[in-house]
Backbone as CSV, one residue per row, in Angstrom:
resi,resn,N_x,N_y,N_z,CA_x,CA_y,CA_z,C_x,C_y,C_z
1,UNK,-64.832,79.303,-28.706,-63.152,77.918,-28.048,-64.242,77.204,-27.385
2,UNK,-65.606,77.505,-27.473,-66.665,76.097,-27.029,-67.089,75.672,-27.894
3,UNK,-67.383,75.672,-29.307,-67.268,75.510,-30.230,-66.423,74.630,-29.989
4,UNK,-65.055,75.023,-30.456,-63.896,73.575,-30.797,-63.998,73.008,-30.017
5,UNK,-64.013,72.622,-28.902,-64.122,72.181,-27.509,-64.996,71.024,-27.385
6,UNK,-65.995,71.458,-28.418,-67.505,70.415,-28.923,-67.399,70.274,-30.275
7,UNK,-66.100,69.232,-30.561,-66.385,69.439,-32.389,-67.777,68.385,-32.675
8,UNK,-68.088,68.807,-33.703,-69.015,68.006,-34.412,-70.657,68.608,-33.539
9,UNK,-70.652,69.308,-32.491,-71.780,69.460,-32.097,-72.328,70.369,-33.166
10,UNK,-73.743,70.665,-32.726,-74.679,71.771,-33.150,-74.193,72.788,-33.044
11,UNK,-73.530,73.344,-32.567,-72.683,74.492,-31.975,-71.543,74.733,-32.952
12,UNK,-70.694,73.613,-33.350,-70.170,73.676,-34.129,-70.441,73.803,-35.851
13,UNK,-71.402,73.230,-35.785,-72.287,73.100,-37.299,-72.699,74.195,-37.500
14,UNK,-73.120,75.356,-36.488,-73.789,76.469,-36.476,-72.344,77.889,-37.182
15,UNK,-71.126,77.389,-36.011,-70.370,78.531,-36.160,-69.727,78.526,-37.567
16,UNK,-69.539,76.799,-37.567,-69.577,76.984,-39.293,-69.657,77.461,-40.579
17,UNK,-71.477,77.073,-40.027,-72.048,77.527,-41.272,-72.479,79.170,-41.212
18,UNK,-72.601,79.577,-40.373,-73.487,81.204,-40.284,-72.308,82.379,-40.552
19,UNK,-70.901,81.703,-40.073,-69.651,83.014,-40.145,-68.711,82.600,-41.150
20,UNK,-69.102,83.102,-41.920,-68.066,83.157,-43.220,-67.476,84.732,-43.756
21,UNK,-66.442,84.205,-44.735,-65.840,85.575,-44.778,-65.760,86.495,-43.929
22,UNK,-65.386,88.100,-44.580,-65.672,88.796,-43.162,-65.899,88.994,-41.789
23,UNK,-67.184,87.861,-41.531,-67.992,87.469,-40.607,-67.478,86.331,-39.659
24,UNK,-66.093,85.669,-40.382,-65.519,84.604,-39.777,-65.143,85.140,-38.343
25,UNK,-64.290,86.193,-38.543,-63.656,86.689,-37.009,-64.844,86.938,-35.733
26,UNK,-66.391,87.128,-36.197,-66.880,87.491,-35.426,-67.479,86.698,-34.195
27,UNK,-67.022,84.975,-34.035,-67.015,83.984,-33.007,-66.478,84.815,-31.629
28,UNK,-65.363,84.803,-32.512,-64.083,84.980,-31.136,-64.773,86.209,-30.326
29,UNK,-65.826,86.865,-30.669,-65.544,88.270,-30.040,-67.006,88.053,-29.324
30,UNK,-68.416,87.120,-29.655,-69.375,86.714,-29.122,-68.968,86.342,-27.979
31,UNK,-69.121,87.027,-27.060,-69.030,86.361,-25.191,-70.493,85.605,-24.381
32,UNK,-70.742,85.039,-24.063,-71.771,84.721,-23.274,-72.146,86.057,-22.634
33,UNK,-72.077,87.135,-21.914,-72.319,88.293,-21.749,-72.950,88.711,-22.458
34,UNK,-72.378,89.073,-23.856,-73.485,89.364,-24.905,-74.270,88.709,-26.006
35,UNK,-74.285,87.570,-25.477,-75.298,86.488,-26.144,-76.520,86.782,-24.848
36,UNK,-76.537,86.969,-23.796,-77.664,87.317,-23.248,-77.942,88.688,-22.734
37,UNK,-77.418,89.456,-23.127,-77.415,91.177,-23.041,-77.955,91.445,-24.506
38,UNK,-78.145,90.435,-25.477,-78.795,91.022,-26.309,-77.497,91.710,-27.082
39,UNK,-76.008,91.757,-27.584,-75.228,92.592,-28.081,-74.478,91.866,-29.067
40,UNK,-74.982,90.571,-28.687,-73.759,89.816,-29.879,-74.177,89.780,-31.388
41,UNK,-75.045,90.886,-31.851,-75.063,91.116,-33.512,-75.573,90.053,-34.264
42,UNK,-76.323,89.215,-33.379,-77.362,87.951,-34.141,-78.538,88.773,-33.820
43,UNK,-79.347,87.705,-35.250,-80.670,88.422,-35.310,-81.655,87.337,-34.686
44,UNK,-83.195,87.683,-35.262,-84.316,87.183,-34.659,-84.785,87.384,-33.422
45,UNK,-85.706,88.258,-33.112,-86.251,88.494,-32.120,-87.004,87.480,-30.871
46,UNK,-88.097,87.118,-31.443,-88.822,86.147,-31.083,-88.731,84.821,-31.540
47,UNK,-88.493,84.308,-30.886,-88.968,82.366,-31.589,-90.324,82.162,-32.107
48,UNK,-91.217,82.535,-30.861,-92.820,82.420,-30.991,-93.567,83.099,-32.267
49,UNK,-92.567,84.279,-32.430,-93.189,85.246,-33.719,-92.264,84.759,-34.922
50,UNK,-91.316,84.420,-35.128,-90.675,84.440,-36.552,-90.848,82.534,-36.591
51,UNK,-90.504,82.101,-35.571,-89.928,80.810,-36.620,-90.737,79.383,-36.280
52,UNK,-90.978,78.839,-37.736,-91.905,78.139,-38.452,-92.422,76.899,-37.622
53,UNK,-93.705,76.597,-37.054,-93.768,75.630,-35.973,-93.425,74.359,-36.325
54,UNK,-92.755,73.727,-37.567,-92.371,72.572,-37.783,-90.303,72.781,-37.086
55,UNK,-90.271,74.259,-37.383,-88.731,74.433,-36.895,-88.583,74.635,-35.188
56,UNK,-89.540,74.631,-34.665,-88.989,74.975,-33.493,-88.557,74.009,-32.048
57,UNK,-87.506,73.774,-32.881,-86.404,72.843,-32.380,-84.902,73.600,-32.357
58,UNK,-83.702,73.042,-31.719,-82.815,73.968,-31.325,-81.603,74.026,-32.183
59,UNK,-82.229,72.537,-33.799,-81.632,72.759,-34.471,-82.058,73.646,-35.537
60,UNK,-83.142,73.547,-35.192,-84.730,74.022,-36.316,-84.160,75.828,-36.413
61,UNK,-83.725,76.135,-35.149,-83.286,78.027,-34.654,-82.418,78.166,-35.369
62,UNK,-81.132,77.708,-34.640,-80.141,77.974,-35.387,-79.651,77.423,-36.779
63,UNK,-80.344,76.888,-37.282,-79.844,76.608,-38.782,-80.970,76.723,-40.042
64,UNK,-81.668,76.318,-39.365,-82.890,77.049,-40.285,-83.316,75.465,-40.537
65,UNK,-84.253,75.425,-41.890,-85.107,74.411,-42.681,-85.654,74.279,-43.876
66,UNK,-86.950,74.143,-43.922,-87.614,73.727,-44.852,-87.973,74.683,-45.582
67,UNK,-88.574,75.653,-44.861,-89.368,77.154,-45.351,-88.476,77.673,-45.573
68,UNK,-88.858,78.847,-45.547,-88.437,80.474,-45.982,-86.906,80.771,-44.619
69,UNK,-87.138,80.096,-43.366,-86.426,80.623,-41.700,-84.761,79.994,-42.326
70,UNK,-83.651,80.773,-42.533,-82.307,80.797,-42.365,-82.267,80.481,-41.634
71,UNK,-82.213,80.352,-39.987,-81.501,80.337,-39.066,-81.022,81.231,-38.180
72,UNK,-80.254,81.146,-37.089,-79.844,82.533,-36.257,-78.798,82.677,-37.115
73,UNK,-78.642,84.115,-37.872,-77.426,84.326,-38.186,-76.924,85.562,-37.610
74,UNK,-75.576,86.648,-37.988,-75.195,87.899,-37.485,-75.722,88.541,-38.221
75,UNK,-75.673,89.855,-37.671,-76.510,91.088,-38.683,-75.464,92.252,-38.751
76,UNK,-74.688,92.253,-37.579,-73.345,93.161,-37.400,-72.567,92.494,-36.525
77,UNK,-71.174,93.090,-36.382,-70.248,93.162,-35.322,-70.829,92.832,-34.136
78,UNK,-70.431,92.010,-33.108,-70.577,91.865,-31.796,-70.032,92.918,-31.166
79,UNK,-71.310,93.450,-30.326,-70.353,94.447,-29.246,-70.847,96.051,-29.849
80,UNK,-71.654,95.642,-30.970,-71.713,97.305,-31.370,-73.081,97.953,-31.288
81,UNK,-74.276,97.347,-31.102,-75.692,97.538,-30.416,-76.178,96.697,-29.808
82,UNK,-77.040,97.116,-29.066,-78.481,96.071,-28.543,-79.696,96.175,-29.572
83,UNK,-79.739,95.006,-30.119,-80.905,93.869,-30.428,-81.589,92.982,-29.682
84,UNK,-82.657,92.975,-29.413,-83.542,91.714,-28.736,-82.898,90.908,-29.677
85,UNK,-82.381,89.377,-29.344,-82.098,88.478,-30.254,-82.683,87.258,-29.155
86,UNK,-83.719,86.843,-29.110,-84.529,85.157,-28.622,-83.548,84.085,-29.335
87,UNK,-82.557,84.256,-30.456,-81.885,83.430,-31.236,-80.449,83.394,-30.453
88,UNK,-79.918,84.597,-30.067,-78.845,84.318,-28.882,-78.915,83.562,-27.766
89,UNK,-80.106,84.407,-27.407,-80.490,83.514,-25.685,-80.506,82.193,-26.410
90,UNK,-81.079,81.396,-27.080,-81.112,79.651,-27.324,-79.449,79.252,-27.842
91,UNK,-79.105,80.344,-28.237,-77.563,79.791,-28.805,-76.548,79.669,-27.346
92,UNK,-76.999,80.562,-26.098,-76.409,80.652,-25.029,-76.916,79.195,-24.111
93,UNK,-78.523,78.616,-24.753,-79.248,77.324,-23.804,-78.201,76.321,-24.673
94,UNK,-77.832,76.165,-26.102,-77.529,75.344,-25.924,-75.721,74.944,-25.689
95,UNK,-74.932,76.102,-25.316,-73.716,76.278,-24.927,-74.349,75.885,-23.411
96,UNK,-74.880,75.953,-22.353,-75.100,75.419,-21.425,-75.370,73.996,-21.273
97,UNK,-76.046,73.774,-22.126,-76.071,71.985,-22.241,-75.105,71.466,-22.246
98,UNK,-74.356,71.888,-23.307,-72.926,71.029,-23.718,-72.240,71.393,-22.634
99,UNK,-72.351,72.644,-22.090,-71.118,72.601,-21.218,-71.244,71.754,-19.491
100,UNK,-72.160,71.548,-19.012,-72.675,70.854,-18.231,-73.493,69.028,-17.918
101,UNK,-73.723,69.198,-19.565,-74.205,67.757,-19.493,-75.542,67.475,-18.854
102,UNK,-76.581,68.987,-18.595,-78.011,68.641,-18.142,-78.781,69.672,-19.328
103,UNK,-79.912,69.467,-18.914,-80.896,70.126,-19.899,-81.017,71.763,-19.296
104,UNK,-81.656,72.891,-19.870,-81.063,73.982,-19.335,-82.569,73.210,-18.519
105,UNK,-83.846,72.835,-18.404,-84.931,72.715,-17.629,-84.301,72.545,-16.344
106,UNK,-83.587,71.492,-16.056,-83.197,70.716,-15.116,-82.021,71.987,-14.485
107,UNK,-81.317,72.347,-15.285,-80.576,73.287,-14.371,-80.929,74.526,-14.009
108,UNK,-81.940,74.984,-14.564,-82.559,76.691,-14.464,-83.222,75.865,-12.969
109,UNK,-83.645,75.180,-12.876,-84.464,74.375,-11.729,-83.583,74.506,-10.476
110,UNK,-82.735,73.726,-10.622,-81.951,73.371,-9.481,-81.069,74.798,-9.254
111,UNK,-80.547,75.731,-9.991,-79.849,76.386,-9.450,-80.580,78.065,-9.305
112,UNK,-81.850,78.272,-9.941,-82.902,79.494,-9.867,-83.795,78.979,-8.937
113,UNK,-84.686,77.895,-9.835,-85.786,78.479,-9.315,-86.173,77.799,-7.864
114,UNK,-85.347,76.789,-7.891,-85.819,75.995,-6.268,-84.955,76.899,-5.135
115,UNK,-83.624,77.704,-5.496,-82.807,78.508,-4.876,-83.904,79.675,-4.181
116,UNK,-84.406,79.918,-5.091,-85.308,81.055,-4.993,-86.951,81.147,-4.545
117,UNK,-86.746,79.752,-4.023,-88.378,79.220,-3.979,-89.325,79.414,-4.690
118,UNK,-89.041,79.391,-5.878,-90.296,79.694,-7.164,-91.186,78.626,-7.325
119,UNK,-92.086,77.952,-6.490,-92.379,76.607,-6.631,-93.529,76.432,-7.291
120,UNK,-94.101,77.388,-8.148,-94.750,77.540,-8.975,-94.497,78.020,-10.453
121,UNK,-93.178,77.767,-10.439,-92.547,77.777,-11.678,-91.886,76.512,-12.721
122,UNK,-92.271,76.782,-13.517,-91.728,75.250,-14.600,-90.865,76.094,-15.599
123,UNK,-90.051,74.961,-16.480,-89.323,75.317,-17.619,-90.017,73.862,-18.151
124,UNK,-90.393,73.070,-17.328,-90.561,71.679,-18.043,-92.283,72.180,-18.535
125,UNK,-93.349,70.591,-19.043,-94.327,70.725,-19.436,-95.488,71.040,-18.133
126,UNK,-96.076,72.597,-18.726,-97.018,72.741,-17.325,-98.526,71.986,-17.750
127,UNK,-99.786,72.192,-16.982,-101.086,72.433,-17.575,-101.818,73.592,-17.072
128,UNK,-103.049,73.157,-17.330,-103.802,74.191,-17.309,-104.486,74.246,-15.268
129,UNK,-104.033,73.640,-15.073,-104.579,72.988,-13.518,-103.387,73.399,-12.510
130,UNK,-101.869,74.255,-13.105,-101.227,75.006,-12.091,-101.482,76.443,-11.402
131,UNK,-101.711,76.227,-10.284,-102.109,77.448,-9.522,-101.700,79.032,-9.865
132,UNK,-102.172,79.724,-10.241,-102.140,81.091,-10.443,-101.090,81.419,-11.754
133,UNK,-101.140,80.303,-13.035,-100.202,80.296,-13.385,-100.803,81.521,-14.713
134,UNK,-99.780,82.496,-14.836,-100.023,83.588,-16.086,-100.177,83.095,-17.184
135,UNK,-100.980,83.486,-17.937,-101.237,83.560,-19.309,-101.121,84.949,-20.272
136,UNK,-100.756,84.025,-21.194,-100.263,85.214,-22.193,-101.234,86.690,-22.611
137,UNK,-101.282,87.267,-22.589,-102.228,88.687,-23.122,-101.650,89.688,-24.109
138,UNK,-102.368,89.902,-25.254,-101.793,90.809,-25.833,-103.012,91.380,-26.728
139,UNK,-102.703,93.008,-26.663,-103.908,93.517,-27.315,-105.627,93.351,-26.642
140,UNK,-105.338,93.206,-25.451,-106.900,92.645,-24.648,-107.455,91.583,-24.914
141,UNK,-106.548,90.468,-26.102,-106.722,89.088,-26.179,-105.739,87.990,-25.443
142,UNK,-106.461,87.202,-24.373,-105.636,86.576,-23.588,-105.440,85.334,-24.575
143,UNK,-104.617,84.057,-23.847,-104.689,82.833,-24.084,-104.495,82.103,-23.309
144,UNK,-105.228,81.096,-23.381,-105.912,80.260,-21.779,-105.309,79.293,-21.895
145,UNK,-104.363,79.118,-23.329,-104.474,77.508,-23.084,-102.737,77.803,-22.994
146,UNK,-102.154,76.762,-22.065,-100.648,77.119,-21.526,-99.886,76.706,-22.737
147,UNK,-98.923,77.275,-23.156,-98.288,77.071,-24.243,-96.517,76.972,-23.866
148,UNK,-95.421,76.078,-24.394,-94.263,75.649,-23.974,-94.017,75.922,-25.719
149,UNK,-92.501,75.727,-25.052,-91.876,75.855,-26.358,-90.526,74.552,-25.575
150,UNK,-90.179,73.679,-27.023,-89.030,72.614,-27.175,-88.088,73.650,-26.379
151,UNK,-87.322,74.692,-26.986,-86.051,75.062,-26.319,-86.885,75.717,-25.130
152,UNK,-86.183,76.358,-24.334,-87.203,76.595,-23.034,-85.602,78.317,-22.384
153,UNK,-85.024,78.694,-22.653,-83.959,79.972,-22.514,-85.009,80.857,-22.706
154,UNK,-84.918,81.053,-24.048,-86.097,82.451,-24.562,-87.440,82.353,-24.731
155,UNK,-88.465,82.523,-23.580,-89.339,82.600,-23.676,-89.870,81.046,-23.269
156,UNK,-89.256,80.391,-22.525,-90.003,78.955,-21.875,-90.407,78.795,-20.430
157,UNK,-90.283,80.279,-19.882,-90.766,79.682,-18.483,-92.104,79.987,-18.355
158,UNK,-92.989,78.976,-17.137,-93.800,79.014,-17.069,-93.951,79.291,-15.283
159,UNK,-95.163,80.884,-14.920,-94.509,81.089,-13.596,-95.788,81.570,-13.385
160,UNK,-96.160,82.615,-12.483,-96.563,83.224,-11.432,-96.483,84.868,-11.358
161,UNK,-97.386,85.604,-10.942,-97.188,87.076,-10.742,-96.309,87.164,-9.308
162,UNK,-97.061,85.999,-8.387,-95.940,85.979,-6.762,-94.517,85.543,-8.003
163,UNK,-94.656,84.129,-7.748,-92.845,83.908,-8.031,-91.957,84.904,-9.148
164,UNK,-92.779,85.653,-9.722,-91.721,86.405,-10.453,-91.113,87.507,-9.609
165,UNK,-92.213,88.047,-8.697,-91.873,89.328,-7.629,-91.107,88.795,-6.519
166,UNK,-90.525,87.148,-6.360,-89.962,86.759,-5.527,-88.424,86.952,-6.263
167,UNK,-88.171,87.117,-7.670,-86.917,86.685,-8.544,-86.858,88.236,-8.555
168,UNK,-87.734,89.274,-8.285,-86.961,90.497,-8.781,-86.392,91.349,-6.992
169,UNK,-87.615,90.552,-5.934,-87.184,90.736,-5.115,-85.475,90.439,-4.556
170,UNK,-85.121,89.545,-5.192,-84.059,88.545,-4.768,-83.313,89.639,-5.788
171,UNK,-83.096,89.985,-6.627,-82.525,90.520,-7.456,-81.850,92.441,-6.761
172,UNK,-83.265,92.597,-6.243,-83.177,93.883,-5.604,-82.060,93.621,-4.056
173,UNK,-82.256,92.453,-3.849,-81.349,92.205,-2.290,-80.252,91.294,-2.352
174,UNK,-80.119,91.656,-3.726,-78.183,90.606,-4.488,-78.458,89.361,-3.759
175,UNK,-79.445,88.615,-4.432,-79.566,87.069,-3.896,-80.098,86.765,-2.735
176,UNK,-80.400,87.601,-2.282,-80.930,87.175,-0.189,-82.465,86.816,-0.709
177,UNK,-83.084,85.884,-0.111,-84.469,85.559,-0.201,-84.572,85.204,1.480
178,UNK,-85.645,85.733,2.043,-86.218,85.283,3.483,-84.795,85.874,4.353
179,UNK,-83.749,86.837,3.896,-82.607,86.445,5.244,-81.262,85.219,4.960
180,UNK,-81.584,84.548,3.753,-80.524,83.814,3.561,-80.100,84.071,1.832
181,UNK,-78.684,83.832,1.481,-78.023,83.993,0.773,-78.595,83.016,-0.451
182,UNK,-79.487,83.160,-0.928,-79.986,81.826,-2.294,-79.709,81.944,-3.539
183,UNK,-78.668,82.711,-4.080,-78.033,83.176,-5.008,-76.732,84.093,-4.929
184,UNK,-75.667,83.246,-5.772,-74.627,84.086,-5.044,-74.564,86.118,-5.058
185,UNK,-74.177,86.886,-3.953,-73.885,87.905,-3.878,-73.274,88.593,-5.459
186,UNK,-72.328,88.277,-5.711,-71.207,88.602,-6.696,-71.850,88.018,-7.774
187,UNK,-72.638,86.708,-8.016,-73.262,86.454,-9.678,-74.687,88.182,-9.879
188,UNK,-75.024,88.322,-9.092,-76.441,89.063,-9.029,-75.946,90.705,-9.029
189,UNK,-74.384,91.079,-8.367,-74.159,92.467,-9.516,-73.369,91.856,-10.795
190,UNK,-73.299,90.977,-11.142,-72.702,91.009,-12.187,-74.040,90.833,-13.399
191,UNK,-74.991,90.222,-13.080,-76.372,90.552,-13.885,-76.237,92.110,-13.980
192,UNK,-75.759,92.463,-13.478,-76.855,94.235,-12.983,-75.659,94.859,-13.293
193,UNK,-74.688,94.350,-14.248,-73.871,95.841,-15.193,-74.382,95.833,-16.720
194,UNK,-74.808,97.342,-16.139,-74.736,97.448,-17.540,-73.673,96.780,-19.171
195,UNK,-74.158,96.207,-19.824,-73.063,95.578,-20.826,-73.367,95.681,-22.482
196,UNK,-74.304,96.412,-22.544,-75.443,96.371,-24.013,-74.486,96.430,-25.236
197,UNK,-73.267,97.293,-25.027,-72.774,97.763,-26.108,-71.099,98.060,-25.724
198,UNK,-70.449,98.236,-26.722,-68.668,98.174,-25.971,-68.438,99.582,-25.152
199,UNK,-69.647,100.327,-25.652,-69.830,102.242,-25.184,-69.953,102.098,-23.790
200,UNK,-70.394,101.056,-23.206,-71.095,100.751,-21.620,-69.867,101.158,-20.935
201,UNK,-70.495,101.626,-19.757,-69.865,102.684,-18.415,-69.499,101.245,-17.460
202,UNK,-70.444,100.043,-17.924,-69.499,99.065,-17.063,-69.805,99.038,-15.503
203,UNK,-70.678,100.430,-15.307,-71.041,100.453,-13.847,-72.564,99.866,-13.950
204,UNK,-72.584,99.383,-12.435,-74.163,98.827,-11.988,-74.762,99.699,-11.745
205,UNK,-76.165,99.345,-12.368,-77.142,99.864,-12.866,-78.189,100.226,-11.756
206,UNK,-78.062,101.684,-11.462,-79.069,102.325,-10.436,-80.021,102.743,-10.796
207,UNK,-80.314,104.171,-10.503,-82.000,104.344,-11.002,-81.984,105.109,-12.097
208,UNK,-81.022,105.273,-12.471,-80.300,106.288,-13.830,-81.523,105.613,-14.568
209,UNK,-82.022,106.533,-15.972,-82.398,105.955,-16.895,-81.833,105.361,-17.611
210,UNK,-80.543,105.368,-18.075,-80.262,104.541,-19.006,-79.529,103.249,-18.674
211,UNK,-80.089,102.466,-17.489,-79.929,101.572,-16.965,-81.295,100.707,-17.681
């Protein structure tokens, strides 16, 4: 529906190019919830590990380009299985920008980071001088150069341990920060609904292992 509403957009082009034949019905079953819960049946785990450097743009990620990278594609019918998909999150980012007419970076700052008082976090360009900025480490090797991405929703948040703890605390308190309702309680409860597959109980997560 959103692709049809935004004719000739990147989303519209992506839907027409990547969903053909028996897969043509898949877009009708790809909801925003499935995109964000990694159950939309799309490929591409991590943008940073799979997409060549010269294709790390919204268009390059979704449609592919000059190299062997063929873009974000369906692997299976939506709703059948959980599989982490940075590509699916990037589709969600593009949808938000089409619908709000804002950059994801600005929208996330206005509606998430600022209300949660995550003052040392950004989806914009950061510098090595940012106080207490967390750096990525893998297998004992830490990357001390600040890294950023042109697309922001999938792995684009630059943050600190303290700010991340504030976000976790807000989730645990259903959107409250320092006694005030920073994010709508209904939104947080919806975020905490287990929705990774069709077989989901749709019960809000508690301490159970399945959550």
